C-alpha positions in Angstrom: -7.4 13.8 11.6 -3.8 11.9 11.4 -4.0 8.3 12.9 -2.3 9.2 15.3 -4.2 11.9 16.4 -7.1 9.4 16.0 -5.4 7.2 18.6 -5.0 9.9 20.9 -9.0 10.7 20.3 -10.2 7.4 21.0 -7.7 7.3 24.7 -9.3 10.8 25.8 -13.2 9.6 25.0 -12.1 5.9 26.7 -10.9 8.2 29.5 -13.5 10.7 30.0 -17.2 8.4 28.8 -15.8 4.8 28.4 -14.9 4.4 32.4 -11.6 1.7 30.6 -11.1 -0.3 28.0 -12.6 -3.7 27.4 -9.8 -6.3 28.0 -7.8 -7.1 24.6 -9.6 -10.3 24.1 -13.2 -9.1 24.2 -11.7 -6.4 22.0 -10.7 -8.7 19.5 -13.9 -10.2 19.6 -15.9 -7.0 19.1 -13.4 -6.8 16.2 -14.5 -9.5 14.4 -18.1 -8.6 15.4 -17.7 -5.0 13.6 -15.9 -7.0 10.6 -18.8 -9.4 10.0 -21.2 -6.3 10.3 -19.1 -4.3 7.5 -18.7 -7.9 5.2 -22.6 -8.4 5.6 -23.3 -4.6 4.5 -21.1 -5.4 1.4 -22.3 -8.4 0.5 -25.9 -6.6 0.1 -24.2 -3.7 -1.4 -22.2 -5.1 -3.2 -22.6 -8.6 -3.4 -26.0 -11.2 -4.5 -27.8 -10.4 -1.2 -30.8 -8.3 -0.8 -30.9 -5.9 1.8 -33.4 -7.3 5.1 -36.1 -4.8 6.3 -34.8 -1.8 8.5 -31.0 -2.5 7.3 -29.6 0.9 6.1 -27.6 0.1 2.8 -25.7 3.8 3.1 -24.1 3.0 6.6 -21.2 1.7 4.6 -18.8 4.6 6.6 -20.6 4.1 9.8 -19.2 0.3 9.6 -15.7 1.3 8.7 -15.6 3.7 11.3 -16.8 1.2 13.7 -14.2 -1.1 12.7 -11.5 1.3 12.6 -12.6 2.2 16.4 -11.9 -0.8 17.9 -8.7 -0.9 15.8 -7.3 1.8 17.4 -8.6 0.7 20.6 -6.5 -2.0 20.6 -3.9 -0.3 19.1 -3.5 1.9 22.2 -4.1 -1.0 24.9 -1.1 -3.1 23.5 1.4 0.1 22.8 1.2 -0.3 18.9 1.7 2.9 17.0 -0.4 2.1 14.5 1.1 5.1 12.2 4.2 3.9 12.2 2.7 0.5 11.6 1.2 1.2 8.6 3.9 3.5 6.6 6.1 -0.1 7.7 3.4 -2.3 6.0 3.5 0.0 3.1 7.4 -0.2 2.8 7.2 -3.6 3.3 4.7 -4.5 0.5 6.5 -1.7 -1.8 9.9 -3.7 -1.4 8.0 -7.0 -2.0 5.9 -6.6 -4.5 7.3 -3.8 -6.8 6.6 -6.0 -10.1 4.5 -8.6 -9.0 0.9 -6.8 -9.5 2.5 -5.3 -12.3 3.3 -8.2 -14.1 0.1 -9.9 -13.1 -2.1 -11.0 -16.5 -5.2 -11.3 -14.5 -5.0 -7.7 -13.5 -4.7 -6.7 -16.9 
């Protein structure tokens, strides 16, 4: 599935099952909540924290998908073509950082 197809699939789901999009501000808050859930899982799985009873250490794909879902919602609501935006971001980073990381002694 391409990013463009993912945006369309989320939009179709919202129209068929979700009634309507939450407001942009609400979805921004939900995005922060979902990122927090992903961060909590990362801290437990790869960091120093231990899992609490009932937490699923294997839910990393689901947490990442939840973040992506809400980001797709926000892109749809605000008219952002994420496929194009990602391509532009990659080009920008390539121009800006073409040598930066290769010459960073901290990364060797």
